[in-house]
C-alpha angles and dihedrals in degrees: 000000000000113000135175134200119228124187111238109179107293092347136081108221121206116218128186111234099174139347140190144185119223088347094306113123113236129205114272091228088069094048121116112267136188146103108309117164144134131221138159131258104196104301098347131084115236120202123198115195123180116162129188125178122202113250093009098054131202115013111161138020 
């Protein structure tokens, strides 16, 4: 899976650029989506992960 980090205010947002299964590239419209970002809370890192997959639906919060 190819991901990129984009600054978004005080957060770093993770975005899926490409993905594959067993080395075979898959269409981006079928890629997992959701709100995935990291930020800080004082001296600690805080990660927010919410993943949705088309057809299947919500997987992780």
